[in-house]
C-alpha positions in Angstrom: 0.1 0.1 0.1 1.5 3.4 -1.0 1.9 6.3 1.4 -0.9 8.2 -0.1 -3.3 5.3 0.4 -2.5 4.9 4.0 -4.2 7.8 5.6 -7.4 7.6 3.8 -7.6 3.7 4.4 -7.0 3.9 8.0 -9.7 6.6 8.3 -12.1 4.3 6.7 -11.1 1.5 9.2 -11.7 4.0 12.0 -15.0 5.5 11.1 -16.3 1.7 10.4 -15.1 0.6 13.7 -16.7 3.6 15.7 -20.1 3.0 13.5 -20.2 -0.7 14.3 -19.6 -0.3 18.1 -22.2 2.4 18.2 -24.9 -0.1 16.6 -24.2 -2.8 19.3 -27.1 -3.3 21.7 -27.3 -5.0 25.0 -29.9 -7.6 23.9 -30.4 -10.1 20.9 -33.0 -11.1 18.4 -35.0 -13.9 19.1 -33.3 -16.2 16.7 -31.7 -18.8 19.2 -28.7 -19.8 16.9 -26.7 -17.5 19.2 -27.6 -19.7 22.1 -26.4 -22.6 20.5 -22.8 -21.0 19.7 -22.7 -19.8 23.2 -23.6 -23.1 24.6 -20.9 -24.9 22.4 -18.4 -22.3 23.7 -19.2 -23.0 27.2 -18.8 -26.7 26.7 -15.3 -26.2 25.4 -14.6 -24.1 28.4 -15.8 -26.9 30.8 -14.3 -29.7 28.7 -17.7 -31.2 27.8 -18.6 -31.1 24.2 -20.2 -34.3 24.2 -22.4 -33.2 26.9 -23.7 -30.3 24.7 -24.1 -32.5 21.7 -26.2 -34.9 24.1 -28.5 -32.2 25.5 -28.9 -30.5 22.0 -29.6 -33.6 20.1 -32.6 -33.9 22.6 -33.8 -30.5 21.8 -33.3 -31.2 17.9 -34.7 -34.6 17.6 -37.8 -34.0 19.9 -38.9 -30.7 18.5 -41.7 -30.7 16.0 -39.1 -29.6 13.2 -35.4 -29.2 13.8 -34.8 -25.5 14.8 -31.0 -26.2 13.7 -28.3 -28.8 13.5 -27.4 -30.8 16.6 -23.9 -29.0 16.6 -22.8 -26.0 14.4 -19.4 -26.4 12.9 -16.9 -25.6 16.1 -14.8 -22.7 14.6 -17.0 -19.9 15.9 -17.7 -21.4 19.3 -13.6 -21.7 19.4 -13.5 -17.8 18.6 -15.9 -17.3 21.5 -14.4 -19.3 24.1 -11.7 -17.0 25.1 -14.1 -14.0 25.2 -16.3 -16.0 27.5 -13.5 -17.1 29.5 -12.5 -13.4 30.0 -16.0 -11.4 30.0 -18.4 -14.0 30.8 -21.7 -13.6 29.2 -21.1 -10.0 28.4 -23.0 -9.4 25.0 -21.1 -6.3 24.0 -17.9 -8.3 24.3 -19.0 -11.2 22.3 -20.5 -9.0 19.5 -17.2 -7.1 19.6 -15.6 -10.2 17.6 -17.6 -9.2 14.6 -16.3 -5.6 14.8 -12.7 -7.0 14.9 -13.3 -9.6 12.1 -15.1 -6.8 9.9 -12.0 -4.6 10.1 -9.8 -7.7 9.1 -12.4 -8.1 6.0 -11.9 -4.8 5.1 -8.1 -5.0 4.8 -8.3 -8.2 2.8 -11.2 -6.9 0.5 -8.9 -3.6 -0.2 -6.0 -5.8 -1.3 -8.3 -7.8 -3.5 -9.6 -4.8 -5.3 -6.1 -3.7 -6.0 -5.3 -6.7 -8.0 -8.0 -5.2 -10.4 -8.5 -1.5 -9.8 -6.7 1.7 -9.4 -6.2 3.1 -5.5 -9.0 5.4 -5.7 -11.7 2.9 -7.0 -10.4 0.3 -4.2 -10.8 3.1 -1.5 -14.1 4.1 -2.5 -15.3 0.5 -3.0 -13.9 -0.4 0.6 -15.6 2.7 2.2 -19.1 1.7 0.5 -18.9 -1.8 2.4 -17.3 -0.2 5.5 -20.2 2.2 5.9 -23.0 0.0 4.7 -25.8 -0.1 7.3 -26.8 -3.4 6.6 -23.4 -5.1 7.0 -22.7 -3.0 10.2 -26.1 -3.9 11.8 -25.2 -7.6 11.5 -22.4 -7.2 14.0 -25.3 -6.9 16.6 -25.8 -10.8 16.2 -23.8 -13.6 17.6 -23.4 -15.3 14.6 -20.5 -16.9 12.3 -21.4 -14.6 9.4 -18.9 -11.9 9.9 -15.8 -14.0 10.6 -16.7 -16.3 7.7 -17.1 -13.2 5.5 -13.1 -12.4 6.6 -12.0 -16.1 5.8 -13.8 -16.6 2.5 -12.5 -13.2 1.2 -9.1 -14.0 2.4 -9.4 -17.2 0.5 -10.3 -15.4 -2.9 -7.3 -13.2 -2.3 -4.9 -15.9 -1.8 -6.2 -17.8 -4.7 -5.5 -14.5 -6.6 -2.1 -13.6 -5.4 -0.5 -16.9 -3.9 0.9 -19.0 -6.7 3.2 -21.1 -4.8 2.4 -21.6 -1.1 -0.9 -23.2 -2.0 -1.1 -25.2 1.4 -1.9 -21.8 3.0 -5.0 -21.8 0.9 -6.3 -25.1 2.2 -5.5 -24.0 5.6 -7.7 -20.6 5.2 -10.4 -22.8 3.6 -10.2 -25.0 6.4 -10.8 -22.1 8.8 -13.9 -20.9 6.8 -15.1 -24.4 6.9 -14.9 -24.7 10.6 -17.0 -21.4 10.7 -19.6 -22.6 8.3 -20.0 -26.0 6.3 -20.4 -24.2 3.2 -16.8 -23.0 3.4 -16.2 -26.1 1.4 -17.4 -24.5 -1.5 -14.4 -22.4 -1.7 -12.5 -25.3 -3.1 -14.5 -24.5 -6.4 -12.8 -21.1 -7.1 -9.4 -22.7 -6.2 -10.1 -25.6 -8.7 -11.0 -23.0 -11.4 -8.0 -21.0 -10.9 -5.7 -23.9 -11.1 -7.3 -25.2 -14.3 -6.8 -21.8 -15.6 -3.2 -21.7 -14.6 -2.3 -25.2 -16.0 -2.8 -25.6 -19.8 -1.3 -28.6 -20.4 -1.2 -32.3 -18.9 2.5 -31.9 -19.0 2.4 -28.9 -16.8 0.0 -30.4 -14.4 2.4 -33.7 -13.9 5.1 -31.0 -13.2 3.2 -29.1 -10.7 1.2 -31.9 -9.1 2.5 -31.3 -5.5 1.4 -27.6 -5.7 -1.8 -28.5 -7.0 -2.9 -30.8 -4.6 -1.2 -29.4 -1.5 -4.2 -27.3 -0.7 -6.8 -30.1 -0.8 -4.3 -32.4 1.4 -3.9 -29.6 4.0 -7.6 -28.9 4.0 -8.6 -32.8 4.5 -6.0 -33.4 7.1 -7.2 -30.5 9.3 -10.8 -31.2 8.7 -10.3 -34.7 9.6 -8.4 -33.8 12.9 -11.2 -31.3 13.8 -13.6 -34.4 13.5 -11.6 -36.6 15.5 -11.3 -34.0 18.4 -14.7 -32.6 18.4 -18.1 -34.5 18.2 -20.0 -33.7 15.1 -23.5 -32.8 14.6 -23.4 -30.8 11.2 -24.8 -34.0 9.4 -28.1 -33.2 11.1 -28.3 -30.3 8.5 -29.2 -32.9 5.8 -32.7 -33.4 7.5 -33.6 -30.2 6.3 -33.7 -31.5 2.8 -36.8 -33.6 3.6 -38.6 -30.3 3.3 -37.4 -29.7 -0.4 -40.0 -29.4 -3.1 -39.7 -28.1 -6.6 -42.3 -25.4 -5.7 -39.8 -24.2 -2.8 -36.9 -24.3 -5.3 -38.6 -21.9 -7.5 -39.6 -19.6 -4.9 -36.1 -19.7 -3.5 -34.6 -18.8 -6.9 -36.8 -15.7 -7.1 -36.1 -14.8 -3.5 -32.3 -14.7 -3.9 -32.3 -13.2 -7.1 -34.4 -10.3 -5.5 -32.5 -10.3 -2.4 -29.3 -8.0 -3.1 -31.7 -5.0 -3.1 -31.7 -5.3 0.7 -28.4 -4.0 0.7 -29.6 -0.8 -0.6 -33.0 -0.6 1.2 -32.0 1.6 4.1 -30.5 4.3 1.8 -31.9 7.4 0.1 -32.0 6.8 -3.6 -31.3 3.1 -2.5 -33.4 1.9 -5.6 -31.6 3.9 -7.9 -28.3 2.6 -6.8 -29.3 -1.0 -6.8 -30.7 -0.6 -10.5 -27.4 1.1 -11.5 -25.6 -1.9 -9.8 -27.3 -4.6 -11.9 -26.2 -3.6 -15.2 -22.9 -2.8 -14.2 -22.5 -6.2 -12.6 -23.5 -8.1 -15.8 -21.3 -5.6 -17.9 -18.2 -6.6 -15.6 -19.2 -10.3 -16.1 -19.1 -10.0 -19.8 -16.1 -8.1 -20.3 -13.9 -9.6 -17.5 -15.2 -13.1 -17.6 -12.2 -14.9 -17.9 -10.0 -12.8 -15.2 -13.2 -13.3 -12.8 -13.9 -16.8 -13.5 -12.7 -18.0 -10.1 -15.0 -15.4 -8.5 -18.0 -16.2 -10.4 -17.4 -19.9 -9.7 -17.7 -19.1 -5.9 -20.7 -16.8 -6.5 -22.4 -19.4 -8.9 -21.9 -22.7 -6.4 -23.0 -20.5 -3.2 -26.2 -19.1 -4.9 -26.7 -23.0 -6.0 -26.5 -24.2 -2.6 -28.7 -21.6 -1.3 -31.6 -21.9 -3.7 -31.6 -25.6 -3.2 -31.6 -25.4 0.5 -35.3 -25.5 1.7 -35.2 -22.6 4.3 -34.3 -19.2 3.5 -32.1 -17.3 5.7 -32.1 -13.8 4.7 -29.4 -11.4 3.6 -26.9 -13.0 5.8 -26.1 -15.8 3.3 -25.2 -13.1 0.7 -22.4 -11.5 2.9 -19.6 -13.7 1.5 -21.1 -12.7 -2.2 -21.2 -9.0 -1.5 -17.4 -8.1 -2.0 -17.7 -10.1 -5.4 -20.8 -8.2 -6.4 -19.1 -4.7 -5.7 -15.8 -5.5 -7.1 -17.2 -6.7 -10.4 -19.7 -3.8 -10.9 -16.7 -1.4 -10.4 -14.9 -3.5 -13.2 -18.1 -3.1 -15.4 -18.2 0.7 -15.0 -14.1 0.9 -15.9 -14.8 -1.5 -18.9 -17.5 0.4 -20.3 -15.7 3.7 -19.8 -12.6 2.2 -21.6 -14.7 1.6 -24.6 -15.7 5.3 -25.0 -13.7 8.1 -26.8 -10.8 9.8 -24.7 -13.2 12.7 -23.7 -15.9 10.5 -22.9 -13.7 8.0 -20.8 -12.4 10.6 -18.7 -15.9 11.9 -17.9 -17.3 8.6 -17.3 -14.6 7.7 -15.0 -15.2 10.8 -12.9 -19.0 10.1 -12.8 -18.4 6.7 -11.6 -16.2 8.0 -8.7 -18.8 10.6 -8.3 -21.6 8.1 -8.1 -19.5 5.9 -5.6 -18.7 8.9 -3.6 -22.6 9.8 -3.1 -23.3 6.1 -2.3 -20.4 6.4 0.7 -22.0 9.6 1.9 -25.4 8.2 2.1 -24.2 4.9 3.6 -22.3 6.9 6.1 -25.3 9.2 7.0 -27.8 6.2 7.6 -25.2 4.3 9.6 -24.7 7.1 11.9 -28.4 7.9 12.4 -28.8 4.4 13.3 -25.7 4.2 15.7 -26.7 7.5 17.3 -30.3 6.4 17.9 -29.1 3.3 19.7 -26.7 5.3 21.9 -29.6 7.8 22.7 -31.6 4.6 23.8 -29.0 3.3 25.9 -28.2 0.5 23.8 -31.6 -1.2 23.8 -32.1 -4.5 25.7 -34.2 -6.7 23.4 -35.4 -10.2 22.9 -34.4 -12.8 25.5 -32.5 -10.2 27.5 -35.3 -7.9 28.2 -36.6 -7.7 31.8 -39.7 -9.8 31.1 -37.6 -12.6 29.4 -35.3 -12.4 32.2 -37.8 -12.6 34.8 -39.2 -15.7 33.1 -36.0 -17.6 32.7 -35.2 -16.9 36.3 -38.3 -18.5 37.5 -37.5 -21.7 35.3 -34.0 -21.8 36.9 -35.1 -21.1 40.6 -38.5 -22.7 40.6 -38.4 -25.7 38.5 -36.3 -29.2 39.1 -33.0 -29.5 37.5 -34.0 -32.3 35.4 -37.6 -30.8 34.2 -38.0 -30.4 30.5 -39.5 -27.1 29.2 -41.5 -26.8 25.9 -40.8 -23.4 24.4 -40.7 -21.7 21.1 -37.0 -21.0 21.3 -35.7 -24.2 23.0 -31.9 -23.3 22.7 -32.4 -20.0 24.3 -34.2 -21.9 27.2 -31.3 -24.3 27.4 -28.8 -21.3 27.7 -30.9 -18.8 29.8 -33.1 -21.2 31.7 -30.8 -23.9 32.1 -33.2 -26.7 31.4 -33.6 -29.2 28.5 -36.2 -27.9 26.0 -37.8 -28.6 22.7 -40.1 -26.9 20.3 -43.9 -28.1 19.8 -46.5 -27.0 17.6 -48.5 -30.2 18.2 -50.5 -31.6 21.3 -49.1 -35.0 20.8 -45.5 -33.8 21.9 -46.5 -32.0 25.1 -46.5 -35.0 27.4 -42.8 -35.3 27.0 -42.5 -32.0 28.7 -42.8 -31.0 32.5 -43.7 -27.3 31.7 -45.0 -25.3 28.9 -44.0 -21.8 28.4 -46.0 -19.5 26.0 -44.8 -16.3 24.5 -47.9 -13.9 24.3 -46.1 -12.4 21.3 -44.7 -15.2 19.3 -46.0 -16.4 16.0 -48.7 -19.3 16.1 -46.4 -21.1 13.6 -43.8 -21.6 16.5 -46.0 -22.7 19.5 -49.5 -24.1 20.0 -51.8 -21.0 20.5 -53.0 -20.4 24.0 -56.7 -20.9 23.0 -55.9 -24.3 21.8 -54.0 -25.5 24.7 -57.1 -26.8 26.6 -58.0 -29.1 23.6 -54.7 -31.0 24.1 -56.2 -33.2 26.8 -53.6 -32.2 29.4 -53.9 -30.8 33.0 -52.5 -27.3 33.0 -51.7 -25.4 36.1 -50.7 -21.9 35.8 -47.6 -21.2 37.7 -46.2 -18.0 36.5 -47.3 -15.1 34.3 -45.9 -11.6 33.4 -46.4 -9.3 30.5 -44.9 -11.6 27.9 -45.1 -15.0 29.3 -47.3 -17.7 30.8 -45.4 -20.9 32.5 -47.9 -23.9 32.8 -47.0 -27.1 34.8 -48.0 -30.3 32.8 -49.5 -33.3 34.0 -51.3 -36.1 32.2 
């Protein structure tokens, strides 16, 4: 990085860090993936990962439908473990990991853009992602998305630049895989890049050790991880039982529309989105061969997401955002290069001006969100609000340790209520529980509606109620 790039780049990092920290709250959304990650990290601290798997297997297998896998990949719990050891269950500290890894990602993304673009464009693209309100708000969730974004982008950079020490690429792909199972897809852009580099079988025979090194290092490390820590990710495959052709078609339309969400919180967002679409395809057309490895990762990732029965929102697209931004910028430059000299200069300045406006709008939107959060005292929401904590305290203190609780977010119950739990949307499962906790705000698709409980043929004794929850003791 040249001296004249250092100061603006560091400024981008500092502003992004401040925006990220300003958006962190003291609560969490009710999605209880976070609870499973923390429980896995706690099991590592206590030296009992098998115990976690046993308890969570009960939750997953007894629920009306699986709320998640029996065990997530262990990479993110490993990252959480030292934070838990030092700070305990301090949400701001746990979320701070996202801020750190997002800054790492920005450093890597800038280096990736410099393989294709001039410094000004690289700085502008980095700032666009650094200040994007959607990406910054994702830091408030204790999920593996942001660390995975870093490792996936680092893999693409190493594939682009590291032509000899290929074993390190396998190492980084392993790190990505240890965070999210679809990190395995990073082998696709690696294979494409190798095929592009090796033109003849003679060359392949000569460089066979360098070609296979990343796959061997990945396989060895993945095998060691499987031996050291219990599995559970295979329970993901049960989700495919919900697959239908109608769902596939719906998913395809959903993910093709989803990139708009990156622009939705911005003034003039629709205009920028519809400007990005043709620029992206222009970049694909004019730079197809150079960007083939990036496009391979994009295509195989979208293919997996579309065939996965459940949609997961924009978080699935975070690792693809750098590719979309980079190829669109290439598209603008490629189009400008085909204009007469006078038009080329105007087009390039217009491109930088448009990017500058997007940066300003993103910065403004993110700053407003951060200031609002700070004015509200970093809201405590979801399972950490006063009513939820009151209910969880009752479960911990007033129910037997071996009691089983039926609850719409069973993994959160396991973490905060310290009781085995499962999700039930049907009467037949209720007898397996000792207590039933109904949320007055939860969607009926996640629990049996209160007005239908009496028809389940069980004896219900109300033992607790507040503004958000009702707790019943179940007897047959």
